Jmol script that loads the backbone (N, CA, C; Angstrom):
load data "model"
ATOM      1  N   MET A   1      35.702  36.764   2.332  1.00  0.00           N
ATOM      2  CA  MET A   1      35.560  35.475   2.295  1.00  0.00           C
ATOM      3  C   MET A   1      34.382  34.621   2.643  1.00  0.00           C
ATOM      4  N   ARG A   2      33.946  35.239   3.610  1.00  0.00           N
ATOM      5  CA  ARG A   2      32.745  34.703   4.380  1.00  0.00           C
ATOM      6  C   ARG A   2      31.591  34.495   3.675  1.00  0.00           C
ATOM      7  N   ASP A   3      31.222  35.358   2.655  1.00  0.00           N
ATOM      8  CA  ASP A   3      30.304  35.263   1.877  1.00  0.00           C
ATOM      9  C   ASP A   3      30.178  33.935   0.873  1.00  0.00           C
ATOM     10  N   PRO A   4      31.477  33.702   0.158  1.00  0.00           N
ATOM     11  CA  PRO A   4      31.466  32.626  -0.655  1.00  0.00           C
ATOM     12  C   PRO A   4      31.341  31.377   0.182  1.00  0.00           C
ATOM     13  N   MET A   5      31.700  31.450   1.388  1.00  0.00           N
ATOM     14  CA  MET A   5      31.571  30.166   2.449  1.00  0.00           C
ATOM     15  C   MET A   5      29.981  29.957   2.660  1.00  0.00           C
ATOM     16  N   ARG A   6      29.577  31.010   3.014  1.00  0.00           N
ATOM     17  CA  ARG A   6      27.950  30.886   3.464  1.00  0.00           C
ATOM     18  C   ARG A   6      27.236  30.440   2.164  1.00  0.00           C
ATOM     19  N   LEU A   7      27.481  30.850   1.049  1.00  0.00           N
ATOM     20  CA  LEU A   7      26.923  30.713  -0.062  1.00  0.00           C
ATOM     21  C   LEU A   7      27.081  29.182  -0.609  1.00  0.00           C
ATOM     22  N   SER A   8      28.295  28.496  -0.252  1.00  0.00           N
ATOM     23  CA  SER A   8      28.614  27.258  -0.553  1.00  0.00           C
ATOM     24  C   SER A   8      27.889  26.331   0.663  1.00  0.00           C
ATOM     25  N   ALA A   9      27.940  26.702   1.711  1.00  0.00           N
ATOM     26  CA  ALA A   9      27.412  25.935   2.837  1.00  0.00           C
ATOM     27  C   ALA A   9      25.619  26.019   2.518  1.00  0.00           C
ATOM     28  N   LEU A  10      25.166  26.921   1.963  1.00  0.00           N
ATOM     29  CA  LEU A  10      23.785  27.346   1.490  1.00  0.00           C
ATOM     30  C   LEU A  10      23.648  26.204   0.445  1.00  0.00           C
ATOM     31  N   LEU A  11      24.309  25.958  -0.432  1.00  0.00           N
ATOM     32  CA  LEU A  11      24.033  24.935  -1.634  1.00  0.00           C
ATOM     33  C   LEU A  11      24.072  23.585  -1.240  1.00  0.00           C
ATOM     34  N   VAL A  12      24.979  23.363  -0.448  1.00  0.00           N
ATOM     35  CA  VAL A  12      25.328  22.059   0.271  1.00  0.00           C
ATOM     36  C   VAL A  12      24.149  21.446   1.013  1.00  0.00           C
ATOM     37  N   CYS A  13      23.470  22.598   1.609  1.00  0.00           N
ATOM     38  CA  CYS A  13      22.422  22.255   2.407  1.00  0.00           C
ATOM     39  C   CYS A  13      21.110  21.987   1.544  1.00  0.00           C
ATOM     40  N   LEU A  14      20.919  22.836   0.698  1.00  0.00           N
ATOM     41  CA  LEU A  14      19.938  22.828  -0.381  1.00  0.00           C
ATOM     42  C   LEU A  14      19.930  21.409  -1.418  1.00  0.00           C
ATOM     43  N   ALA A  15      21.067  21.097  -1.456  1.00  0.00           N
ATOM     44  CA  ALA A  15      21.487  19.902  -2.052  1.00  0.00           C
ATOM     45  C   ALA A  15      20.928  18.698  -1.376  1.00  0.00           C
ATOM     46  N   MET A  16      21.515  18.762  -0.116  1.00  0.00           N
ATOM     47  CA  MET A  16      20.894  17.795   0.745  1.00  0.00           C
ATOM     48  C   MET A  16      19.493  17.517   0.896  1.00  0.00           C
ATOM     49  N   LEU A  17      18.844  18.458   0.999  1.00  0.00           N
ATOM     50  CA  LEU A  17      17.436  18.673   1.249  1.00  0.00           C
ATOM     51  C   LEU A  17      16.765  17.915   0.030  1.00  0.00           C
ATOM     52  N   LEU A  18      17.039  18.419  -1.095  1.00  0.00           N
ATOM     53  CA  LEU A  18      16.466  17.938  -2.313  1.00  0.00           C
ATOM     54  C   LEU A  18      16.801  16.364  -2.590  1.00  0.00           C
ATOM     55  N   ALA A  19      18.069  15.914  -1.953  1.00  0.00           N
ATOM     56  CA  ALA A  19      18.453  14.379  -2.015  1.00  0.00           C
ATOM     57  C   ALA A  19      17.394  13.703  -1.095  1.00  0.00           C
ATOM     58  N   LEU A  20      17.166  14.292   0.152  1.00  0.00           N
ATOM     59  CA  LEU A  20      16.417  13.670   1.139  1.00  0.00           C
ATOM     60  C   LEU A  20      14.771  13.701   0.856  1.00  0.00           C
ATOM     61  N   SER A  21      14.485  14.524  -0.142  1.00  0.00           N
ATOM     62  CA  SER A  21      13.130  14.743  -0.342  1.00  0.00           C
ATOM     63  C   SER A  21      12.685  13.681  -1.307  1.00  0.00           C
ATOM     64  N   GLY A  22      13.684  13.180  -2.034  1.00  0.00           N
ATOM     65  CA  GLY A  22      13.493  11.914  -2.847  1.00  0.00           C
ATOM     66  C   GLY A  22      12.822  10.655  -2.325  1.00  0.00           C
ATOM     67  N   CYS A  23      13.185  10.450  -1.008  1.00  0.00           N
ATOM     68  CA  CYS A  23      12.940   9.406  -0.120  1.00  0.00           C
ATOM     69  C   CYS A  23      11.765   9.413   0.451  1.00  0.00           C
ATOM     70  N   ALA A  24      11.132  10.460   0.652  1.00  0.00           N
ATOM     71  CA  ALA A  24       9.890  10.770   1.261  1.00  0.00           C
ATOM     72  C   ALA A  24       8.563  10.504   0.356  1.00  0.00           C
ATOM     73  N   SER A  25       7.753  10.049   1.051  1.00  0.00           N
ATOM     74  CA  SER A  25       6.388   9.677   0.272  1.00  0.00           C
ATOM     75  C   SER A  25       5.500  10.902  -0.167  1.00  0.00           C
ATOM     76  N   THR A  26       4.723  10.787  -1.081  1.00  0.00           N
ATOM     77  CA  THR A  26       3.838  11.943  -1.639  1.00  0.00           C
ATOM     78  C   THR A  26       2.436  11.187  -1.750  1.00  0.00           C
ATOM     79  N   ARG A  27       1.434  11.957  -2.203  1.00  0.00           N
ATOM     80  CA  ARG A  27       0.220  11.718  -2.116  1.00  0.00           C
ATOM     81  C   ARG A  27       0.076  10.487  -3.096  1.00  0.00           C
ATOM     82  N   THR A  28       1.002  10.583  -4.396  1.00  0.00           N
ATOM     83  CA  THR A  28       0.946   9.436  -5.349  1.00  0.00           C
ATOM     84  C   THR A  28       1.916   8.720  -5.213  1.00  0.00           C
ATOM     85  N   MET A  29       2.851   8.687  -4.413  1.00  0.00           N
ATOM     86  CA  MET A  29       4.241   7.602  -4.572  1.00  0.00           C
ATOM     87  C   MET A  29       4.260   7.473  -3.249  1.00  0.00           C
ATOM     88  N   GLU A  30       4.728   6.056  -2.773  1.00  0.00           N
ATOM     89  CA  GLU A  30       5.202   5.712  -1.733  1.00  0.00           C
ATOM     90  C   GLU A  30       6.691   5.750  -1.372  1.00  0.00           C
ATOM     91  N   SER A  31       7.002   5.933  -0.024  1.00  0.00           N
ATOM     92  CA  SER A  31       8.282   5.854   0.350  1.00  0.00           C
ATOM     93  C   SER A  31       8.653   4.283   0.245  1.00  0.00           C
ATOM     94  N   ALA A  32      10.183   4.045   0.266  1.00  0.00           N
ATOM     95  CA  ALA A  32      10.775   2.641   0.263  1.00  0.00           C
ATOM     96  C   ALA A  32       9.951   1.818   1.440  1.00  0.00           C
ATOM     97  N   GLY A  33      10.006   2.514   2.684  1.00  0.00           N
ATOM     98  CA  GLY A  33       9.161   1.823   3.770  1.00  0.00           C
ATOM     99  C   GLY A  33       8.005   1.479   3.720  1.00  0.00           C
ATOM    100  N   GLU A  34       7.096   2.273   3.066  1.00  0.00           N
ATOM    101  CA  GLU A  34       5.549   2.147   2.992  1.00  0.00           C
ATOM    102  C   GLU A  34       5.472   1.016   1.826  1.00  0.00           C
ATOM    103  N   TYR A  35       6.483   0.825   0.781  1.00  0.00           N
ATOM    104  CA  TYR A  35       6.338  -0.003  -0.211  1.00  0.00           C
ATOM    105  C   TYR A  35       6.523  -1.251   0.406  1.00  0.00           C
ATOM    106  N   VAL A  36       7.462  -1.537   1.221  1.00  0.00           N
ATOM    107  CA  VAL A  36       7.734  -2.823   1.871  1.00  0.00           C
ATOM    108  C   VAL A  36       6.484  -3.122   2.848  1.00  0.00           C
ATOM    109  N   ASP A  37       6.085  -2.053   3.693  1.00  0.00           N
ATOM    110  CA  ASP A  37       4.956  -2.409   4.628  1.00  0.00           C
ATOM    111  C   ASP A  37       3.530  -2.838   3.705  1.00  0.00           C
ATOM    112  N   ASP A  38       3.144  -2.271   2.534  1.00  0.00           N
ATOM    113  CA  ASP A  38       2.230  -2.593   1.932  1.00  0.00           C
ATOM    114  C   ASP A  38       2.365  -4.018   1.071  1.00  0.00           C
ATOM    115  N   SER A  39       3.805  -4.361   0.728  1.00  0.00           N
ATOM    116  CA  SER A  39       4.097  -5.668   0.278  1.00  0.00           C
ATOM    117  C   SER A  39       3.605  -6.657   1.053  1.00  0.00           C
ATOM    118  N   VAL A  40       3.926  -6.487   2.537  1.00  0.00           N
ATOM    119  CA  VAL A  40       3.705  -7.465   3.657  1.00  0.00           C
ATOM    120  C   VAL A  40       2.151  -7.653   3.796  1.00  0.00           C
ATOM    121  N   ILE A  41       1.411  -6.501   3.737  1.00  0.00           N
ATOM    122  CA  ILE A  41       0.062  -6.271   3.900  1.00  0.00           C
ATOM    123  C   ILE A  41      -0.581  -7.225   2.742  1.00  0.00           C
ATOM    124  N   THR A  42      -0.247  -6.882   1.479  1.00  0.00           N
ATOM    125  CA  THR A  42      -0.825  -7.624   0.384  1.00  0.00           C
ATOM    126  C   THR A  42      -0.534  -9.045   0.418  1.00  0.00           C
ATOM    127  N   THR A  43       0.576  -9.634   0.919  1.00  0.00           N
ATOM    128  CA  THR A  43       0.791 -11.111   1.095  1.00  0.00           C
ATOM    129  C   THR A  43      -0.056 -11.820   2.247  1.00  0.00           C
ATOM    130  N   LYS A  44      -0.318 -10.877   3.165  1.00  0.00           N
ATOM    131  CA  LYS A  44      -1.145 -11.391   4.552  1.00  0.00           C
ATOM    132  C   LYS A  44      -2.776 -11.408   3.831  1.00  0.00           C
ATOM    133  N   VAL A  45      -3.093 -10.335   3.173  1.00  0.00           N
ATOM    134  CA  VAL A  45      -4.184 -10.382   2.505  1.00  0.00           C
ATOM    135  C   VAL A  45      -4.585 -11.732   1.638  1.00  0.00           C
ATOM    136  N   LYS A  46      -3.698 -11.892   0.618  1.00  0.00           N
ATOM    137  CA  LYS A  46      -3.792 -13.064  -0.144  1.00  0.00           C
ATOM    138  C   LYS A  46      -3.702 -14.364   0.483  1.00  0.00           C
ATOM    139  N   ALA A  47      -2.879 -14.554   1.820  1.00  0.00           N
ATOM    140  CA  ALA A  47      -2.945 -15.936   2.332  1.00  0.00           C
ATOM    141  C   ALA A  47      -4.354 -15.863   3.251  1.00  0.00           C
ATOM    142  N   ALA A  48      -4.757 -14.840   3.658  1.00  0.00           N
ATOM    143  CA  ALA A  48      -6.050 -15.054   4.395  1.00  0.00           C
ATOM    144  C   ALA A  48      -7.085 -15.616   3.467  1.00  0.00           C
ATOM    145  N   LEU A  49      -7.112 -14.970   2.047  1.00  0.00           N
ATOM    146  CA  LEU A  49      -8.080 -15.370   1.134  1.00  0.00           C
ATOM    147  C   LEU A  49      -7.991 -16.793   0.893  1.00  0.00           C
ATOM    148  N   VAL A  50      -6.803 -17.253   0.634  1.00  0.00           N
ATOM    149  CA  VAL A  50      -6.700 -18.501   0.211  1.00  0.00           C
ATOM    150  C   VAL A  50      -7.054 -19.523   1.291  1.00  0.00           C
ATOM    151  N   GLY A  51      -6.766 -19.119   2.302  1.00  0.00           N
ATOM    152  CA  GLY A  51      -7.045 -20.293   3.527  1.00  0.00           C
ATOM    153  C   GLY A  51      -8.354 -20.069   3.836  1.00  0.00           C
ATOM    154  N   ASP A  52      -9.360 -19.302   3.656  1.00  0.00           N
ATOM    155  CA  ASP A  52     -10.502 -19.159   3.881  1.00  0.00           C
ATOM    156  C   ASP A  52     -11.538 -19.947   3.180  1.00  0.00           C
ATOM    157  N   PRO A  53     -12.303 -20.947   3.878  1.00  0.00           N
ATOM    158  CA  PRO A  53     -13.118 -21.790   2.967  1.00  0.00           C
ATOM    159  C   PRO A  53     -14.317 -21.027   2.167  1.00  0.00           C
ATOM    160  N   VAL A  54     -14.550 -19.930   2.419  1.00  0.00           N
ATOM    161  CA  VAL A  54     -15.685 -19.148   1.715  1.00  0.00           C
ATOM    162  C   VAL A  54     -14.840 -18.662   0.263  1.00  0.00           C
ATOM    163  N   THR A  55     -13.647 -17.715   0.614  1.00  0.00           N
ATOM    164  CA  THR A  55     -13.218 -17.120  -0.688  1.00  0.00           C
ATOM    165  C   THR A  55     -12.203 -17.922  -1.463  1.00  0.00           C
ATOM    166  N   LYS A  56     -11.578 -18.749  -0.658  1.00  0.00           N
ATOM    167  CA  LYS A  56     -10.448 -19.584  -1.417  1.00  0.00           C
ATOM    168  C   LYS A  56      -9.827 -18.687  -2.486  1.00  0.00           C
ATOM    169  N   ALA A  57      -9.691 -17.397  -2.393  1.00  0.00           N
ATOM    170  CA  ALA A  57      -9.091 -16.698  -3.135  1.00  0.00           C
ATOM    171  C   ALA A  57      -9.382 -16.861  -4.754  1.00  0.00           C
ATOM    172  N   ARG A  58     -10.599 -17.260  -5.238  1.00  0.00           N
ATOM    173  CA  ARG A  58     -11.041 -17.462  -6.315  1.00  0.00           C
ATOM    174  C   ARG A  58     -10.228 -16.524  -7.637  1.00  0.00           C
ATOM    175  N   GLN A  59     -10.961 -15.573  -7.975  1.00  0.00           N
ATOM    176  CA  GLN A  59     -10.262 -14.561  -8.888  1.00  0.00           C
ATOM    177  C   GLN A  59     -10.280 -13.363  -8.240  1.00  0.00           C
ATOM    178  N   ILE A  60      -9.407 -13.287  -7.098  1.00  0.00           N
ATOM    179  CA  ILE A  60      -9.306 -11.667  -6.319  1.00  0.00           C
ATOM    180  C   ILE A  60      -7.999 -11.510  -6.442  1.00  0.00           C
ATOM    181  N   SER A  61      -7.880 -10.197  -7.053  1.00  0.00           N
ATOM    182  CA  SER A  61      -6.786  -9.392  -7.099  1.00  0.00           C
ATOM    183  C   SER A  61      -6.545  -8.596  -5.629  1.00  0.00           C
ATOM    184  N   VAL A  62      -5.289  -8.545  -5.168  1.00  0.00           N
ATOM    185  CA  VAL A  62      -5.130  -7.591  -4.172  1.00  0.00           C
ATOM    186  C   VAL A  62      -4.036  -6.716  -4.392  1.00  0.00           C
ATOM    187  N   GLU A  63      -4.191  -5.459  -4.113  1.00  0.00           N
ATOM    188  CA  GLU A  63      -3.237  -4.348  -4.309  1.00  0.00           C
ATOM    189  C   GLU A  63      -3.239  -3.431  -2.907  1.00  0.00           C
ATOM    190  N   THR A  64      -2.217  -3.007  -2.642  1.00  0.00           N
ATOM    191  CA  THR A  64      -2.083  -2.385  -1.259  1.00  0.00           C
ATOM    192  C   THR A  64      -1.155  -0.960  -1.594  1.00  0.00           C
ATOM    193  N   PHE A  65      -1.913   0.162  -1.172  1.00  0.00           N
ATOM    194  CA  PHE A  65      -1.195   1.399  -1.363  1.00  0.00           C
ATOM    195  C   PHE A  65      -1.339   2.454  -0.261  1.00  0.00           C
ATOM    196  N   LYS A  66      -0.468   2.662   0.783  1.00  0.00           N
ATOM    197  CA  LYS A  66      -0.240   3.454   1.796  1.00  0.00           C
ATOM    198  C   LYS A  66      -1.396   2.710   2.789  1.00  0.00           C
ATOM    199  N   GLY A  67      -1.117   1.418   2.955  1.00  0.00           N
ATOM    200  CA  GLY A  67      -2.120   0.738   3.724  1.00  0.00           C
ATOM    201  C   GLY A  67      -3.434   0.703   3.426  1.00  0.00           C
ATOM    202  N   VAL A  68      -4.014   0.957   2.373  1.00  0.00           N
ATOM    203  CA  VAL A  68      -5.390   0.745   1.713  1.00  0.00           C
ATOM    204  C   VAL A  68      -5.487  -0.260   0.917  1.00  0.00           C
ATOM    205  N   VAL A  69      -6.097  -1.180   1.159  1.00  0.00           N
ATOM    206  CA  VAL A  69      -6.133  -2.539   0.258  1.00  0.00           C
ATOM    207  C   VAL A  69      -7.326  -2.404  -0.967  1.00  0.00           C
ATOM    208  N   GLN A  70      -6.907  -2.499  -2.076  1.00  0.00           N
ATOM    209  CA  GLN A  70      -7.913  -2.611  -3.198  1.00  0.00           C
ATOM    210  C   GLN A  70      -8.065  -4.032  -3.328  1.00  0.00           C
ATOM    211  N   LEU A  71      -9.300  -4.558  -3.549  1.00  0.00           N
ATOM    212  CA  LEU A  71      -9.761  -5.963  -3.761  1.00  0.00           C
ATOM    213  C   LEU A  71     -10.459  -5.691  -5.119  1.00  0.00           C
ATOM    214  N   SER A  72     -10.274  -6.520  -6.118  1.00  0.00           N
ATOM    215  CA  SER A  72     -10.866  -6.549  -7.377  1.00  0.00           C
ATOM    216  C   SER A  72     -10.854  -8.012  -7.845  1.00  0.00           C
ATOM    217  N   GLY A  73     -11.611  -8.116  -8.905  1.00  0.00           N
ATOM    218  CA  GLY A  73     -11.822  -9.418  -9.589  1.00  0.00           C
ATOM    219  C   GLY A  73     -13.356 -10.089  -9.604  1.00  0.00           C
ATOM    220  N   PHE A  74     -13.495 -11.256  -9.560  1.00  0.00           N
ATOM    221  CA  PHE A  74     -14.672 -11.914  -9.799  1.00  0.00           C
ATOM    222  C   PHE A  74     -14.902 -12.964  -8.677  1.00  0.00           C
ATOM    223  N   VAL A  75     -16.168 -13.065  -8.241  1.00  0.00           N
ATOM    224  CA  VAL A  75     -16.540 -14.000  -7.233  1.00  0.00           C
ATOM    225  C   VAL A  75     -18.084 -14.533  -7.697  1.00  0.00           C
ATOM    226  N   ASN A  76     -18.333 -15.856  -7.243  1.00  0.00           N
ATOM    227  CA  ASN A  76     -19.626 -16.221  -7.673  1.00  0.00           C
ATOM    228  C   ASN A  76     -21.040 -15.648  -6.772  1.00  0.00           C
ATOM    229  N   THR A  77     -20.611 -15.212  -5.587  1.00  0.00           N
ATOM    230  CA  THR A  77     -21.739 -14.871  -4.373  1.00  0.00           C
ATOM    231  C   THR A  77     -21.243 -13.470  -3.580  1.00  0.00           C
ATOM    232  N   PHE A  78     -22.394 -12.762  -3.330  1.00  0.00           N
ATOM    233  CA  PHE A  78     -22.211 -11.397  -2.365  1.00  0.00           C
ATOM    234  C   PHE A  78     -21.356 -12.175  -1.284  1.00  0.00           C
ATOM    235  N   LYS A  79     -21.689 -13.257  -0.872  1.00  0.00           N
ATOM    236  CA  LYS A  79     -20.885 -13.735   0.496  1.00  0.00           C
ATOM    237  C   LYS A  79     -19.729 -13.666   0.335  1.00  0.00           C
ATOM    238  N   GLU A  80     -19.026 -14.275  -0.760  1.00  0.00           N
ATOM    239  CA  GLU A  80     -17.771 -14.147  -1.207  1.00  0.00           C
ATOM    240  C   GLU A  80     -17.132 -12.754  -1.103  1.00  0.00           C
ATOM    241  N   LYS A  81     -17.856 -11.947  -1.664  1.00  0.00           N
ATOM    242  CA  LYS A  81     -17.487 -10.513  -1.930  1.00  0.00           C
ATOM    243  C   LYS A  81     -17.211 -10.010  -0.381  1.00  0.00           C
ATOM    244  N   ASP A  82     -18.322 -10.123   0.504  1.00  0.00           N
ATOM    245  CA  ASP A  82     -18.244  -9.660   1.734  1.00  0.00           C
ATOM    246  C   ASP A  82     -17.149 -10.228   2.546  1.00  0.00           C
ATOM    247  N   ARG A  83     -16.924 -11.494   2.555  1.00  0.00           N
ATOM    248  CA  ARG A  83     -15.880 -12.145   3.395  1.00  0.00           C
ATOM    249  C   ARG A  83     -14.668 -11.811   2.827  1.00  0.00           C
ATOM    250  N   ALA A  84     -14.372 -11.352   1.719  1.00  0.00           N
ATOM    251  CA  ALA A  84     -13.068 -11.024   1.297  1.00  0.00           C
ATOM    252  C   ALA A  84     -12.971  -9.637   1.872  1.00  0.00           C
ATOM    253  N   GLY A  85     -13.738  -8.537   1.860  1.00  0.00           N
ATOM    254  CA  GLY A  85     -13.640  -7.446   2.281  1.00  0.00           C
ATOM    255  C   GLY A  85     -13.348  -7.668   3.789  1.00  0.00           C
ATOM    256  N   GLN A  86     -14.053  -8.427   4.628  1.00  0.00           N
ATOM    257  CA  GLN A  86     -13.728  -8.637   5.935  1.00  0.00           C
ATOM    258  C   GLN A  86     -12.419  -9.115   6.257  1.00  0.00           C
ATOM    259  N   LEU A  87     -11.986 -10.069   5.645  1.00  0.00           N
ATOM    260  CA  LEU A  87     -10.512 -10.584   5.889  1.00  0.00           C
ATOM    261  C   LEU A  87      -9.428  -9.794   5.554  1.00  0.00           C
ATOM    262  N   ALA A  88      -9.728  -8.816   4.567  1.00  0.00           N
ATOM    263  CA  ALA A  88      -8.576  -7.719   4.258  1.00  0.00           C
ATOM    264  C   ALA A  88      -8.445  -6.856   5.348  1.00  0.00           C
ATOM    265  N   TYR A  89      -9.787  -6.528   5.932  1.00  0.00           N
ATOM    266  CA  TYR A  89      -9.820  -5.426   6.817  1.00  0.00           C
ATOM    267  C   TYR A  89      -9.327  -6.051   8.301  1.00  0.00           C
ATOM    268  N   GLU A  90      -9.415  -7.255   8.280  1.00  0.00           N
ATOM    269  CA  GLU A  90      -8.713  -7.809   9.662  1.00  0.00           C
ATOM    270  C   GLU A  90      -7.322  -8.033   9.694  1.00  0.00           C
ATOM    271  N   VAL A  91      -6.571  -7.786   8.701  1.00  0.00           N
ATOM    272  CA  VAL A  91      -4.961  -7.816   8.541  1.00  0.00           C
ATOM    273  C   VAL A  91      -4.521  -6.702   9.363  1.00  0.00           C
ATOM    274  N   SER A  92      -3.629  -6.678   9.968  1.00  0.00           N
ATOM    275  CA  SER A  92      -2.853  -5.884  11.035  1.00  0.00           C
ATOM    276  C   SER A  92      -2.263  -4.917   9.717  1.00  0.00           C
ATOM    277  N   GLY A  93      -2.291  -3.577  10.274  1.00  0.00           N
ATOM    278  CA  GLY A  93      -1.709  -2.514   9.363  1.00  0.00           C
ATOM    279  C   GLY A  93      -2.708  -2.024   8.196  1.00  0.00           C
ATOM    280  N   VAL A  94      -3.631  -2.655   7.889  1.00  0.00           N
ATOM    281  CA  VAL A  94      -4.598  -2.186   6.833  1.00  0.00           C
ATOM    282  C   VAL A  94      -5.469  -0.979   7.570  1.00  0.00           C
ATOM    283  N   ARG A  95      -5.271   0.037   6.677  1.00  0.00           N
ATOM    284  CA  ARG A  95      -6.040   1.381   7.019  1.00  0.00           C
ATOM    285  C   ARG A  95      -7.467   1.547   6.462  1.00  0.00           C
ATOM    286  N   GLY A  96      -7.577   0.675   5.436  1.00  0.00           N
ATOM    287  CA  GLY A  96      -8.987   0.885   4.881  1.00  0.00           C
ATOM    288  C   GLY A  96      -9.037  -0.164   3.546  1.00  0.00           C
ATOM    289  N   VAL A  97     -10.155  -0.480   3.123  1.00  0.00           N
ATOM    290  CA  VAL A  97     -10.335  -1.320   2.195  1.00  0.00           C
ATOM    291  C   VAL A  97     -11.373  -1.171   1.123  1.00  0.00           C
ATOM    292  N   ARG A  98     -10.975  -1.049  -0.079  1.00  0.00           N
ATOM    293  CA  ARG A  98     -12.019  -0.669  -1.233  1.00  0.00           C
ATOM    294  C   ARG A  98     -12.091  -2.085  -1.865  1.00  0.00           C
ATOM    295  N   ASN A  99     -13.207  -2.397  -1.914  1.00  0.00           N
ATOM    296  CA  ASN A  99     -13.737  -3.669  -2.278  1.00  0.00           C
ATOM    297  C   ASN A  99     -14.654  -3.411  -3.717  1.00  0.00           C
ATOM    298  N   THR A 100     -14.064  -3.731  -4.783  1.00  0.00           N
ATOM    299  CA  THR A 100     -14.602  -3.599  -6.195  1.00  0.00           C
ATOM    300  C   THR A 100     -14.852  -4.745  -6.824  1.00  0.00           C
ATOM    301  N   ILE A 101     -14.741  -5.815  -6.138  1.00  0.00           N
ATOM    302  CA  ILE A 101     -15.010  -7.494  -6.549  1.00  0.00           C
ATOM    303  C   ILE A 101     -16.331  -7.274  -7.317  1.00  0.00           C
ATOM    304  N   GLN A 102     -16.417  -7.794  -8.326  1.00  0.00           N
ATOM    305  CA  GLN A 102     -17.728  -8.185  -8.895  1.00  0.00           C
ATOM    306  C   GLN A 102     -18.199  -9.577  -8.893  1.00  0.00           C
ATOM    307  N   VAL A 103     -19.539  -9.593  -8.574  1.00  0.00           N
ATOM    308  CA  VAL A 103     -20.412 -11.009  -8.635  1.00  0.00           C
ATOM    309  C   VAL A 103     -20.727 -11.226  -9.838  1.00  0.00           C
ATOM    310  N   LYS A 104     -20.452 -12.467 -10.310  1.00  0.00           N
ATOM    311  CA  LYS A 104     -20.956 -13.248 -11.605  1.00  0.00           C
ATOM    312  C   LYS A 104     -22.109 -13.350 -11.671  1.00  0.00           C
TER     313      LYS A 104
END
end "model"
wireframe off; spacefill off
backbone 0.3
color backbone group
């Protein structure tokens, strides 16, 4: 009887391991906690862009994945592009900034 019990215990452990691995992040997917953190970062970056007299969040899109902010869109000057990157980098929790904003 011990062997079937061990097998059952092993199967239960494997099932739990598989269930818990669904909550962990991978290279291409965020965990629920990371998603919330990234949403907060995105909101803070957007607020900084809107509140800044140089950028005013003209046509700038902001996305965050695992703490890395992606800036895209269009601005009129290189000063606006550089300022947007600087503002994003200054937000707490930002690990990096990819600034692909295009100057018209």
